[in-house]
Each structure stands twice: as structure tokens, then as C-alpha cells.
C-alpha positions as a printed Julia matrix, in Angstrom:
788×3 Matrix{Float64}:
 103.67   71.32  50.26
 105.16   69.43  53.17
 108.87   69.92  53.17
 110.74   66.7   53.65
 113.61   66.45  56.02
 116.64   66.27  53.79
 120.0    65.7   55.38
 123.34   66.47  53.9
 124.39   62.89  54.38
 123.1    59.48  53.47
 122.98   57.09  56.4
 123.46   54.12  54.12
 126.87   55.52  53.15
 127.92   56.99  56.45
 130.86   54.58  56.73
 132.24   55.5   53.32
 135.5    57.41  53.64
 134.71   59.34  50.48
 131.39   60.46  51.92
 132.96   61.31  55.3
 135.66   63.44  53.68
 133.07   65.24  51.55
 130.98   66.01  54.62
 134.07   67.08  56.54
 134.81   69.58  53.76
 131.21   70.86  53.75
 131.25   71.25  57.54
 134.1    73.77  57.37
 131.85   76.6   56.22
 128.95   75.8   58.52
 130.55   74.56  61.73
 134.04   76.01  61.99
 133.67   79.56  60.66
 133.42   81.05  64.16
 136.13   78.86  65.73
 138.64   79.42  62.92
 138.68   83.23  63.18
 139.49   83.32  66.9
 143.25   83.93  66.24
 142.24   87.43  65.12
 141.52   88.59  68.67
 142.68   86.07  71.32
 146.15   87.47  72.03
 144.95   91.06  71.84
 142.17   90.31  74.36
 144.48   88.31  76.65
 147.02   91.17  76.86
 144.35   93.83  77.24
 144.86   93.75  81.03
 147.84   95.11  82.96
 150.1    92.33  81.71
 153.42   93.58  80.34
 155.15   91.53  77.68
 158.65   91.18  79.2
 162.01   90.14  77.77
 161.75   86.69  79.41
 158.67   85.84  77.32
 157.05   84.13  80.33
 153.82   85.97  79.62
 153.53   85.02  75.95
 154.64   81.44  76.68
 152.07   81.17  79.44
 149.24   82.46  77.23
 150.25   80.03  74.46
 150.27   77.14  76.94
 146.8    78.11  78.16
 145.52   78.36  74.59
 146.96   74.97  73.63
 145.56   73.07  76.61
 142.2    74.84  76.44
 141.81   73.89  72.78
 142.91   70.34  73.56
 140.72   69.71  76.59
 137.48   71.48  75.66
 136.84   71.24  71.89
 138.89   68.07  71.3
 138.35   65.89  74.37
 135.03   67.21  75.67
 133.11   67.89  72.46
 134.67   65.67  69.78
 135.09   62.54  71.9
 132.24   62.81  74.46
 129.5    65.4   73.89
 129.05   64.65  70.19
 127.98   61.13  71.16
 125.04   62.53  73.16
 123.02   63.08  69.99
 119.26   62.86  69.65
 118.54   60.93  66.45
 121.62   62.55  64.94
 120.72   66.04  66.24
 122.78   68.06  68.68
 122.5    71.19  70.79
 120.93   72.24  74.08
 117.43   71.14  73.11
 118.7    67.75  71.94
 120.14   67.1   75.41
 116.94   68.35  77.06
 114.69   66.17  74.9
 116.85   63.11  75.63
 116.51   63.74  79.35
 112.74   64.33  79.05
 112.25   61.05  77.18
 114.18   59.01  79.74
 112.71   60.74  82.79
 109.36   62.45  83.35
 110.76   65.96  83.86
 109.13   67.85  80.99
 106.79   70.72  81.81
 104.91   70.33  78.51
 101.42   69.36  79.7
 100.04   67.59  76.59
 102.29   64.54  76.59
 100.7    61.27  75.47
 101.88   57.7   75.59
 101.04   57.53  71.89
 104.05   59.78  71.28
 106.33   56.96  72.41
 105.29   54.98  69.34
 107.09   57.46  67.08
 110.03   56.0   65.2
 112.22   58.89  66.36
 111.27   58.33  70.01
 114.17   55.99  70.74
 115.08   54.83  74.24
 118.46   53.16  74.45
 117.38   51.35  77.61
 113.6    50.79  77.87
 112.46   51.65  81.4
 110.75   48.31  81.96
 114.02   46.48  81.37
 116.31   48.65  83.44
 116.21   49.54  87.08
 115.6    53.24  87.64
 118.52   55.15  89.09
 118.16   57.06  92.32
 118.78   60.34  90.49
 115.91   59.61  88.1
 113.52   58.95  90.98
 114.51   62.2   92.69
 114.19   64.21  89.47
 110.74   62.83  88.69
 109.36   63.42  92.18
 110.66   66.95  92.73
 108.66   69.44  90.66
 111.06   72.24  91.6
 113.85   70.37  89.8
 111.71   70.24  86.63
 111.49   74.03  86.68
 115.19   74.37  87.53
 116.09   72.14  84.58
 113.96   74.23  82.23
 115.53   77.45  83.55
 118.98   75.95  82.93
 118.02   75.15  79.32
 116.54   78.63  78.85
 119.74   80.16  80.24
 121.8    78.29  77.66
 119.34   79.34  74.95
 119.51   83.02  75.95
 123.3    82.96  75.99
 123.33   81.47  72.47
 121.1    84.34  71.33
 123.45   86.76  73.09
 126.36   85.15  71.27
 124.44   85.79  68.05
 124.64   89.5   68.87
 128.28   89.59  69.99
 130.08   87.18  67.65
 129.35   89.05  64.39
 130.42   92.29  66.04
 133.75   91.08  67.44
 134.57   88.94  64.38
 134.06   91.64  61.77
 135.52   94.38  63.99
 138.7    92.35  64.62
 139.09   91.57  60.91
 138.63   95.2   59.86
 141.03   96.33  62.61
 143.88   95.18  60.36
 143.56   98.55  58.64
 145.35  100.14  61.6
 148.68   99.01  60.16
 147.99  100.69  56.83
 146.71  104.1   57.9
 147.3   106.72  60.55
 145.72  106.43  63.98
 143.44  109.4   63.32
 142.05  107.94  60.11
 141.85  104.46  61.58
 139.76  105.67  64.49
 137.08  107.02  62.17
 137.23  104.27  59.53
 137.03  100.93  61.38
 133.65  101.42  63.07
 131.77  102.68  59.96
 133.26   99.92  57.79
 132.34   97.29  60.39
 128.78   98.61  60.65
 128.42   98.65  56.85
 129.56   95.01  56.58
 127.17   93.97  59.38
 124.32   95.84  57.69
 124.98   94.02  54.42
 125.29   90.68  56.22
 121.89   90.95  57.92
 120.23   92.48  54.85
 121.13   89.38  52.82
 119.74   86.88  55.36
 116.34   86.56  53.66
 118.0    85.02  50.6
 119.09   82.04  52.71
 122.51   80.47  53.19
 121.91   77.88  50.45
 122.42   80.56  47.78
 125.92   81.45  48.95
 126.68   78.39  51.07
 128.88   76.86  48.38
 131.17   79.84  48.94
 131.58   79.23  52.69
 133.66   76.04  52.77
 136.35   77.28  50.31
 136.71   80.55  52.26
 137.2    78.78  55.6
 139.52   76.19  54.02
 141.61   78.95  52.45
 141.66   80.81  55.78
 142.81   77.73  57.73
 145.54   77.02  55.19
 146.54   80.68  55.32
 146.93   80.87  59.11
 148.72   77.5   59.1
 151.23   78.75  56.53
 151.7    82.02  58.44
 152.2    80.06  61.64
 154.85   77.8   60.11
 156.59   80.8   58.55
 156.75   82.67  61.88
 157.92   79.58  63.78
 160.85   78.92  61.44
 161.59   82.61  60.94
 161.53   83.83  64.55
 161.53   81.05  67.17
 161.9    77.35  66.33
 161.77   76.38  70.0
 158.32   77.83  70.62
 156.95   74.28  70.96
 158.5    74.2   74.45
 155.8    76.64  75.56
 153.17   73.91  75.12
 154.28   72.45  78.45
 151.69   73.04  81.21
 154.57   74.23  83.39
 154.37   77.61  81.67
 150.76   78.02  82.78
 151.82   77.86  86.41
 154.75   80.23  85.79
 152.37   82.65  84.08
 149.87   82.67  86.96
 152.64   82.82  89.58
 154.17   85.89  87.96
 151.07   87.8   86.88
 148.78   86.74  89.8
 145.44   88.57  89.7
 146.11   90.17  86.32
 146.89   86.75  84.8
 143.72   85.28  86.21
 141.69   88.15  84.77
 143.37   87.68  81.38
 141.8    84.21  81.19
 138.65   86.04  80.08
 140.46   86.83  76.83
 142.2    83.45  76.47
 138.88   81.58  76.56
 137.94   83.25  73.26
 140.12   80.63  71.55
 137.24   78.14  71.97
 134.5    80.47  70.74
 132.42   78.48  68.29
 133.13   75.05  69.8
 129.47   74.64  70.68
 128.66   74.84  66.96
 130.23   71.4   66.49
 127.48   69.94  68.64
 124.67   72.31  67.63
 125.15   71.63  63.89
 125.62   67.88  64.26
 122.28   67.19  62.55
 123.49   68.56  59.23
 126.51   66.26  59.13
 127.75   63.06  60.73
 129.75   62.47  63.88
 132.65   61.05  61.89
 132.76   64.02  59.49
 132.91   66.62  62.26
 135.47   64.54  64.15
 137.72   64.18  61.09
 137.47   67.87  60.11
 138.38   69.13  63.56
 141.03   66.56  64.48
 142.99   66.56  61.22
 142.51   70.11  59.89
 140.97   72.72  62.2
 142.8    71.76  65.39
 146.32   71.58  63.84
 145.71   74.81  61.89
 144.68   76.72  65.01
 147.61   75.4   67.05
 150.06   76.41  64.31
 148.44   79.85  64.06
 148.75   80.52  67.79
 152.29   79.15  67.92
 153.3    81.33  64.99
 151.92   84.48  66.6
 153.68   83.62  69.86
 156.96   82.95  68.01
 156.77   86.39  66.37
 155.88   88.22  69.6
 158.64   86.44  71.51
 161.2    88.25  69.31
 159.37   91.57  69.02
 158.92   92.92  72.53
 158.58   96.47  71.26
 155.18   95.6   69.76
 153.68   94.74  73.13
 151.55   97.91  73.07
 149.98   96.89  69.76
 149.67   93.13  69.99
 147.34   91.88  67.27
 147.1    89.2   64.63
 148.21   91.43  61.78
 151.6    92.43  63.25
 152.77   88.84  62.65
 151.66   88.91  59.0
 154.46   89.77  56.53
 153.84   93.15  54.95
 153.93   91.73  51.42
 150.8    89.6   51.98
 149.01   91.79  54.54
 146.3    93.07  52.2
 145.29   89.64  50.8
 145.21   88.27  54.36
 143.06   91.22  55.44
 140.52   90.55  52.67
 140.49   86.83  53.46
 140.05   87.54  57.18
 137.03   89.78  56.5
 135.46   87.07  54.33
 136.14   84.43  56.99
 134.62   86.66  59.7
 131.47   87.07  57.61
 131.2    83.28  57.2
 131.7    82.79  60.94
 129.05   85.39  61.7
 126.63   83.72  59.28
 126.92   80.42  61.16
 125.98   81.93  64.54
 123.12   83.97  63.01
 121.64   80.83  61.42
 122.07   79.02  64.74
 120.18   81.8   66.51
 117.26   81.45  64.1
 117.24   77.69  64.69
 117.28   77.87  68.48
 114.49   80.47  68.58
 112.37   78.2   66.38
 113.03   75.37  68.84
 112.05   77.63  71.75
 108.74   78.31  70.0
 108.07   74.59  69.75
 108.52   74.24  73.51
 106.09   77.08  74.13
 108.93   79.21  75.53
 108.97   82.04  73.01
 106.27   84.29  71.51
 105.15   83.32  68.02
 107.32   84.79  65.25
 107.33   84.29  61.51
 109.53   81.4   60.38
 110.34   81.22  56.67
 111.99   78.36  54.81
 114.81   79.68  52.63
 115.39   76.36  50.87
 112.92   73.89  49.37
 115.53   71.13  49.41
 117.43   71.42  52.68
 115.39   71.18  55.85
 116.42   73.47  58.69
 117.53   76.5   56.69
 115.18   79.14  58.05
 114.9    82.89  58.34
 113.03   84.87  61.03
 112.54   88.5   59.89
 111.77   90.07  63.28
 114.74   88.42  64.99
 117.04   89.26  62.08
 116.4    93.0   62.31
 116.62   93.0   66.1
 119.99   91.21  65.92
 121.2    93.71  63.32
 120.25   96.72  65.46
 121.85   95.2   68.56
 125.01   94.21  66.66
 125.52   97.7   65.25
 124.69   99.29  68.62
 127.23   97.08  70.4
 129.91   97.87  67.81
 129.34  101.62  68.09
 129.02  101.49  71.89
 132.14   99.42  72.69
 134.43  100.37  69.78
 137.23   98.03  70.88
 138.1    94.34  70.98
 138.61   94.31  74.75
 135.01   95.06  75.72
 133.57   92.96  72.91
 135.79   90.04  73.97
 134.74   90.33  77.61
 131.08   90.2   76.66
 131.49   87.36  74.16
 133.62   85.29  76.56
 130.99   85.29  79.27
 128.26   84.16  76.87
 130.47   81.37  75.48
 131.38   79.96  78.9
 127.77   80.1   80.13
 126.62   77.98  77.17
 129.44   75.48  77.75
 128.61   75.17  81.45
 124.98   74.43  80.59
 126.09   71.76  78.08
 128.39   70.18  80.69
 125.58   69.96  83.28
 123.05   68.51  80.81
 125.58   66.0   79.42
 126.24   64.79  82.97
 122.53   64.01  83.32
 122.53   62.25  79.93
 125.43   60.03  81.05
 123.37   58.8   84.02
 119.79   58.83  82.71
 120.26   57.92  79.04
 123.55   56.03  78.83
 122.98   54.33  82.24
 126.61   54.77  83.23
 127.73   54.8   86.89
 127.12   58.18  88.54
 130.83   58.4   89.4
 131.64   58.77  85.68
 129.14   61.61  85.29
 130.53   63.23  88.43
 134.1    63.01  87.11
 132.99   64.52  83.8
 131.17   67.33  85.6
 134.01   68.1   88.02
 136.84   67.94  85.46
 135.33   69.99  82.65
 133.09   72.04  84.93
 136.07   73.22  86.99
 137.91   74.35  83.84
 134.89   76.24  82.58
 134.13   77.72  86.0
 137.7    79.04  86.16
 137.21   80.86  82.86
 133.68   81.9   83.8
 134.88   83.47  87.06
 137.54   85.39  85.13
 134.83   86.68  82.78
 132.64   87.8   85.66
 135.41   90.08  86.92
 134.97   92.04  83.67
 131.36   92.86  84.54
 131.86   96.62  84.28
 134.02   96.27  81.16
 131.52   94.64  78.82
 130.53   91.39  80.55
 127.35   93.07  81.81
 125.86   92.98  78.31
 125.23   89.2   77.92
 123.95   89.05  81.51
 121.5    91.87  80.81
 120.4    90.28  77.53
 119.98   86.88  79.2
 117.87   88.31  82.04
 115.66   90.18  79.58
 115.18   87.16  77.28
 114.71   84.7   80.15
 111.99   86.93  81.61
 110.15   86.95  78.29
 110.56   83.21  77.74
 109.62   82.18  81.27
 106.55   84.47  81.39
 105.35   83.11  78.05
 105.92   79.49  79.1
 104.27   79.97  82.5
 101.17   81.62  81.03
 100.94   78.97  78.29
 100.87   76.18  80.88
  98.32   78.03  83.0
  96.09   78.48  79.95
  96.31   74.77  79.22
  95.36   73.91  82.8
  92.4    76.3   82.59
  91.24   74.61  79.36
  91.72   71.2   80.95
  89.66   72.01  84.01
  86.89   73.68  81.99
  86.57   71.23  79.14
  83.1    69.9   78.29
  82.08   66.26  78.49
  81.53   64.23  75.34
  77.98   63.5   76.4
  77.19   67.23  76.19
  78.37   67.31  72.57
  76.38   64.22  71.6
  73.24   65.61  73.24
  73.28   68.7   71.03
  70.6    68.39  68.41
  67.36   69.77  66.98
  65.56   69.16  70.28
  67.77   71.87  71.84
  67.44   74.17  68.87
  70.93   73.33  67.58
  71.3    73.08  63.81
  74.01   71.35  61.77
  75.02   73.56  58.88
  76.93   72.49  55.73
  80.71   72.65  55.74
  83.67   71.62  57.87
  84.35   73.24  61.22
  87.99   73.06  62.37
  88.1    73.8   66.11
  91.7    74.51  67.15
  92.58   73.63  70.71
  95.58   72.71  72.83
  93.7    69.79  74.37
  94.44   66.26  73.2
  91.17   64.93  74.66
  87.76   66.31  75.59
  85.75   69.19  74.15
  87.33   72.64  74.62
  85.45   75.36  76.45
  85.74   77.78  73.52
  83.55   75.45  71.42
  80.83   75.41  74.08
  81.01   79.22  74.13
  80.66   79.22  70.34
  77.59   76.96  70.36
  76.01   78.9   73.23
  76.18   82.18  71.32
  75.53   80.74  67.85
  73.24   77.65  68.16
  74.67   75.84  65.16
  77.8    73.98  64.19
  79.06   72.34  61.04
  78.04   69.01  59.57
  81.61   67.76  59.87
  83.4    68.8   63.03
  87.15   68.34  63.57
  88.95   69.16  66.81
  92.52   69.98  65.77
  95.44   70.01  68.2
  98.85   71.16  66.91
 101.4    69.98  69.47
 105.13   69.51  69.9
 106.77   66.3   71.05
 110.26   65.88  72.55
 111.88   64.54  69.39
 113.83   66.5   66.76
 111.67   65.47  63.82
 108.34   63.72  63.3
 108.27   61.8   60.0
 105.4    63.02  57.77
 103.95   59.49  57.77
 103.55   59.66  61.57
 102.51   63.29  61.92
  98.71   62.85  62.01
  96.98   61.06  64.87
  93.29   60.77  63.97
  90.28   59.38  65.82
  86.54   59.76  66.2
  84.7    61.87  68.72
  81.51   59.99  69.36
  79.85   57.5   66.99
  80.45   57.52  63.23
  77.03   59.03  62.56
  77.96   62.19  64.46
  80.67   63.04  61.9
  83.01   64.44  64.55
  86.73   63.72  64.61
  89.86   64.53  66.53
  93.15   65.23  64.73
  96.44   65.7   66.58
  99.19   67.14  64.38
 102.6    66.44  65.9
 105.84   68.32  65.28
 109.37   67.91  66.62
 111.43   70.69  68.14
 113.46   71.11  64.92
 110.46   70.86  62.61
 109.14   74.0   60.98
 105.36   74.06  60.94
 103.8    74.06  57.53
 104.1    77.5   56.04
 101.89   76.63  53.07
  98.21   76.88  52.25
  97.42   73.19  51.8
  96.76   72.26  55.44
  93.01   72.08  54.9
  93.31   69.78  51.86
  95.88   67.56  53.54
  93.75   67.28  56.66
  90.73   66.21  54.59
  92.89   63.58  52.85
  94.02   62.21  56.22
  90.41   62.12  57.45
  89.39   60.22  54.32
  92.21   57.72  54.89
  91.13   57.33  58.49
  87.48   56.72  57.53
  88.47   53.92  55.15
  90.88   52.46  57.66
  88.47   52.69  60.61
  85.64   50.87  58.84
  88.02   48.19  57.59
  89.44   47.78  61.08
  85.95   47.48  62.5
  85.11   44.81  59.94
  88.32   42.91  60.64
  88.06   42.94  64.43
  84.32   42.34  64.73
  81.3    41.17  62.81
  80.57   44.75  61.81
  77.29   44.87  63.64
  75.42   48.07  64.31
  76.75   48.07  67.85
  80.28   48.05  66.51
  79.52   50.78  64.03
  78.34   52.98  66.89
  81.0    52.18  69.44
  80.83   53.44  72.99
  81.48   57.14  73.29
  83.99   56.68  76.08
  86.22   54.52  73.94
  85.82   56.42  70.67
  87.36   59.58  72.04
  90.65   57.93  73.04
  91.2    55.44  70.19
  93.53   57.18  67.78
  95.23   55.9   64.64
  98.43   57.06  63.03
  97.49   58.08  59.51
 100.39   58.35  57.09
 100.86   59.96  53.72
 100.13   56.85  51.63
  96.58   57.14  50.37
  94.19   54.3   49.64
  93.81   53.34  46.01
  90.52   51.51  45.97
  91.71   48.58  48.04
  91.4    48.8   51.82
  95.13   48.24  52.28
  96.74   50.66  54.66
 100.42   51.25  55.17
 102.22   54.0   57.04
 105.44   53.69  55.17
 106.51   50.97  52.78
 105.59   47.65  54.43
 104.95   49.0   57.91
 101.39   48.23  59.08
  99.16   50.9   60.52
  99.45   51.32  64.24
  96.49   51.94  66.52
  97.06   53.0   70.09
  94.12   51.93  72.21
  93.22   53.9   75.29
  96.26   56.13  75.61
  95.6    58.58  78.42
  96.73   62.18  78.48
  98.53   63.88  81.33
  95.68   65.65  83.09
  97.75   68.31  84.81
 101.39   69.06  85.3
 100.71   69.27  89.02
  99.5    65.67  89.18
 101.82   62.72  89.34
 100.43   60.21  86.88
 102.4    57.08  86.16
 101.7    56.47  82.5
 102.74   52.84  82.42
 101.76   50.85  79.32
  98.95   48.97  81.07
  96.64   49.5   78.11
  96.92   47.04  75.26
  98.56   48.25  72.09
  97.12   46.52  69.09
  98.61   46.51  65.61
  96.41   45.78  62.63
  97.6    44.92  59.15
  94.86   44.89  56.55
  95.78   43.14  53.33
  94.11   43.22  49.96
  92.3    39.91  50.56
  90.01   41.61  53.06
  88.43   43.59  50.23
  86.8    40.5   48.84
  85.1    39.83  52.19
  83.78   43.36  52.69
  80.08   43.51  53.15
  77.82   45.62  50.99
  76.48   47.45  54.02
  79.98   48.3   55.16
  80.94   49.62  51.71
  77.82   51.79  51.66
  78.65   53.24  55.07
  82.18   54.07  53.93
  80.88   55.68  50.75
  78.23   57.65  52.63
  80.71   59.02  55.19
  83.22   59.95  52.5
  80.53   61.68  50.45
  79.53   63.69  53.52
  83.18   64.67  54.06
  83.8    65.8   50.49
  80.43   67.56  50.3
  81.32   69.45  53.48
  84.68   70.39  51.96
  82.94   71.79  48.89
  80.56   73.78  51.12
  83.51   75.51  52.78
  85.71   75.3   55.84
  85.5    77.48  58.92
  88.48   77.83  61.29
  87.28   78.3   64.88
  89.98   79.77  67.13
  89.9    81.13  70.63
  90.73   84.82  71.05
  92.01   84.79  74.6
  92.6    87.39  77.26
  94.46   86.16  80.32
  94.28   87.71  83.76
  95.52   86.63  87.16
  93.14   85.46  89.85
  92.14   87.8   92.62
  94.56   87.53  95.5
  97.51   86.63  93.28
 100.92   88.02  94.14
 102.14   91.26  92.61
 104.75   89.42  90.54
 102.11   87.1   89.07
  99.76   89.99  88.28
 102.57   91.88  86.56
 103.68   88.81  84.62
 100.18   87.77  83.48
  98.15   90.97  83.26
 100.85   93.1   81.69
 103.79   90.99  80.53
 102.01   88.09  78.82
  99.15   90.14  77.38
 101.62   92.68  75.97
 103.61   89.9   74.3
 100.43   88.23  73.0
  99.18   91.45  71.41
 102.5    92.18  69.73
 103.46   88.73  68.46
 101.97   86.81  65.55
  98.4    85.69  66.13
  97.44   82.04  66.04
  95.44   82.65  62.85
  98.52   84.09  61.11
 100.77   81.3   62.37
  98.3    78.69  61.09
  97.77   80.61  57.84
  94.01   80.79  58.33
  92.18   82.63  55.5
  90.6    85.76  57.03
  87.27   85.06  55.32
  87.09   81.64  56.99
  88.11   82.73  60.5
  85.71   82.57  63.43
  87.21   83.84  66.69
  85.62   83.01  70.03
  86.46   85.41  72.84
  87.68   83.73  76.01
  88.81   85.18  79.33
  91.28   82.95  81.15
  91.48   83.48  84.9
  94.66   81.72  85.98
């Protein structure tokens, strides 16, 4: 079963106000759970330093002013009005920005890029390169290989910080919500109750992940909506009850008074204030599940006003209760008569907010896998209807252990807030830098606009980031340590993957060698289908030559299968398979490239073999009909030149032939054949892949059936019979079992990374046979030693 990409919104109705409002409501539980619970801990974290809440209220007014302008400038202006527009086919997040940049400039380190990928319907360039003059920045980026690596490291840094946020956000959210018990029990009991209750809730939260969010997702939006209405009502109550003139504190003048009075302590307290924008990145990361208008409406007209009222209400209460300065928290401003219902609602809202970041962590790790930057892990669909809802067992249990360990280790909001704040600001800085590149490379705006964007928002985020760094010994060390550990794993895996590809590329076998194999050399063709898995998009892999050398026989039907990722979020099922011949038709050898986007989940079903045979059958019918249409169908045409037959690939969709030789990819779209598309030979070579080759489109209608020759029909029937007979005889999956070692004379760092780091990860992650769901009885592994 090939899961279809199902969105929560219908593009044909995206302008309908009814549809936008419905999506805005649905987005509350998915997007804003984390952001909406920040009032639980912002003031407590901000006043965790040596700041004394004085009678003049300058401190509380200054913090409120900082909170207001931070919420206004970063989530509202930066994300809602600018960053959300930098979508990739409706998708958002760090990888969406990176894929946009890679499509508009040749900066990707993925070595198996083909020009055929640019024919994908999701591969959209707003300004085709042949029509627009290249910017100076683009030229510099494409020429400097060091910048390609630096860009990838920047993306990996953002990815690692998101994963770190997945550890810290559930801990601080649930801990802050449960901390409300301190007002209802003695300090001694509270000390021994909050941590166990928090750990129990976290344990339950992670234990339920394998059921998927779709089973309880309907519960998320009402909880967050009720929470937002609750904090809005509490805010209004406190404003009118305690200080109706609190709105004066929104003036930026109070920010300067705050910093002038508190000096270094005030600057350090910014590390707690920045927690008010925790979860803002989710608006962009979860854009693909909703629409731009829905997220904009939900934040502008509900979430933003509710948060402002909540913070103003807390400040109004604290401005008249100076004696509570030693126990500043959200719950002291809650009337005692409703404290227990608010506590229960806060815990539910914190669980919803934690669920959003956990799901986002699963998603971004799956995307890292697709870029070859993360060891293979098991990815499970939790919904047959909604694409993108996934569960990764290994990551789930690791997150749970780390979350509980962090909660037990820190035991207070101050240290948890310091750690979470650093991770949040690091992700936002990465987004700001990548969006600046998108403004120049993708939107083709003047560089001065990108520079203004970078300086304005970058300076704000750097100010907060610097304040977070001062808390290194008080909790901020944790996300840095996690990021270094994860980046080491991801970079080592990516580096070794590229080196393996280059080794395969330089040791591939010529097509003439394959065609020369025959009875004269003692090579036999045995019944069945042989699926040779390789990372190469052209040529014969070295592991197949090793296989034939040790076992002088190969299957009657031979298929070289390459499963690759392309820099687009999704590849439509009708464009997933790129099929061509390897050698003449009589050799019964084919090449099949299976393409996935960075948000696609590879097929986790058992029908790959059957679907591949169906696509090969479609290709055989199409190829013979194309030959008949474009030539006189002579014997020379039937046995085309071997050089050309290995690079002529056709996009084979999911619409099967029904007797007539009509072929359509999707609805009325004709089949597309890309003639002579080259492959990038090495990431160290600069190859300008300009479209100098002709791209030919063929549309074969039903009238061509009447003109088909008897000989042509017999050849089609004979090849199809051979294919289905081979399928009945059985399929063998031929995979390389690799061991990688560094070349002699390599540096110590390279030897450690390759000989120990990569091989340790390879042995302890999922094998390629498990990831591809290869039946053990059909598996043939060929041992290969890669010297890189």
C-alpha cells in the first residue's frame, strides 16, 4: 500500500473563510500548544536572577515591555508576515528552507542529483535560472565548496537544537504546570511530590506515542482553545482588579529603564524572558499541515491577544503584591476559587504542547534520514489517512529517558528554562540566516533587503542568545552538549555516506562488461528476478561484479534499483519511478530509480516487489510503443545503442495500461521521457548541468494501436511473459554488506570517524535489508570493503 499524501486542507477551497477558520481552529492543538503554555514559567524564569521586585514596579514593567515587544517582533512580524511565505510547496521548517536554496543554487552535498529530478511537478523554481541573471552571492556559493559544508553544518545545528528542544520542552512544560501544587501543600510535601508526578506524566506521554496523535488529536484543539480563553479571562480579571493602567508598561521606554536599573542582572534575565516565544518555530515547521492564512488568522486574532492579556494580567497582579516577589509564578495570580480547575487545565495544555514538539522531533529525524545525515531508524506510520503522522520507537524511548533524567537532575524551572532558551534561540538564528539566503536566491530581492532582515531580527536574537550563553553553568550547557553529540553523529554518517558513494562511482563497471557476460565465459542466466540495490543512478555497481565473480550466474531478469532522495518535500506517486533499460531489450536488464522527498516516508509495506514489476511492465509497453512511434521499428531500433539505453529513462506513473498502448502519468498528462540526463559524477567536480540535451515528450493515443505491427506486438508479449515468468520463479534481493575503513595515511580524526564511529553506528542501526523490508529467504548479501 502506498500511502497518499493527504493534507488537512483542500487547495481548491483555500480562499474560503469557512475553511480558513476551520483550519485555524485545528491548528491550535498542533501548532500553538507549546507557545500558549509559556505564561506558566516566563516571569518565574525572568526573576530567577538577582532582580528584586521593588515598590516602583520598574522591574515588572520592564519585563512586561520586553515580553510584549518580543512577541510582537519575532512571532508576529518575523514569522507570520515574512518567514511563513518562504514555504516549499506549502511545507515549512529548516529543511524546507535548505531544499529551496539547494534547488536555486548548486550547493547540495547529495551526490546523486540528476537533471531528471527538475522535471518533477514539485520541483518549482519561481525564477528559472535561464531567464534571470545570477546574483553575485549565488556565484560565490556555488564555487566555494567550503560554503556548501558550512551551510549543511548550519542546517544540522538547527536540526540538533530542535531535537534538544524535544527533550527540554516536555520537561519544563509539565514541571511548570505541576508546580502549581506548591500553593496547595506544604513545602516539604511539595518538594517530594512535584518531581515524581512530573516523571509519571512524562512516562505516560511517551508510552502512548505509538498509538499516534490522530487517535487523541481531536482532543488537542479544544484543550488549547479552553486554555487560551482561560488565561485571557484571568488576564482581564487581574487587569481590572489590580492595575487598570498596566497598559502603560507596553511602552519601549520601560525596557530601557529596566536595563538601566538592573544592568548586568537585567541582561542575564533576558534568558528567561525569551521563553515567551518558545514554540514560535512550530508555526513554520507545521505549515504543511495547514495553510498560511489559517496559521496567520489563528495567531493574529486569538493566540497573540490571549498571550498579551495573560502577561499583562500577571504583571498587574504582581505590581500590587510586592510581598510575593520571592514566589513569583503563574499560579499566584490565579484566584483561589478556580485554582484547581486551572491547574488541571494547565497540565492538559502542557501535555498537548509537549506532544507537538515530540511529533516535530520524529518528523525532523525522518527528514535527516532522507538527506543521509542520520543512521537508519524504524519509521512507522500511525495513520493510514493523514500523511506525516509518524512514530520512531528508538527515538521515542531515548527522548523519554533524557526527559526524565533532565527533570530529576535539574528539579527547578530556572535551570530548565536556561537550557530551553538557548535551544530556542539557536533554532531561530538558523532560520533567520537561511531565510536571508532565500530572500536573495529564491525571491530575487535586492541583497540590501536580506541584509536588513538579517541585521534587524538577527540582532534581537543574538541579544537573547548572548544572555542564554551566560547561563552555561546553570543549565545552558545541556543543549550545547546534546547538539555537539548529535552533530558529530550526523556529520560522521553523512561524510561516510558520501565517501562510499564516491568509491562506488569510481569503481563501477562498464556496461560493455555486463553485456559481454554469457555462456562463452561460463556465466549462466538462472530463472527469477534479481534486484540489485545500489546508490548509483548510472553504471553497474561494483558489488554486482563481485557477486558474478564469486557466483558465475545471474538472474534472467536483472533490475538495478536505486532508492534516492530529492530536494523536494514530496514526490507524487505518479512520478516516483524512473525506469529505463540497461543494454538492449533482449538482455532483459533494467534500471529503476525510486525517488522520495525529504518529508516522504519510504514504503513500510511488503508490496514493493509487486509494484516494481507492475512499473516494469508499464515501461515495457510504453518503450515498445515509443520505439514504434519515433521510428520504423526496425531491428536496429529494437536493439538500440548501449550507450544511449543506459541514460534514457521514463517516468512511469501509477496508471496501468488496459490493453491499449495509451500511457498517462496522471489524468491527461502525457508521459515524459528525459533523454540523456547526466548524473553528477562526483561532489568534488564542478559540472554545469545545463539543459543542453533535448527533452522530448511523447503522447501516445489510442489510434496508434491500430497501426501496431504484428512483430512489435509479439516482442511486447514475449518480454512481458519473460517478466511474469521470472516473477513466478522468485525474486532475489542483492545488497552490499559493506565495511568501511580509512585509507592508509589518513589523519587520526578521519580514522576515528570512519573506522570506529561510522562502523559502530552502521552495526547498531537498522540494516538496509530491514529498512527495505527484504524477506530473509530472498536476501543475498555481497561483502564489500570500502577504502575511503
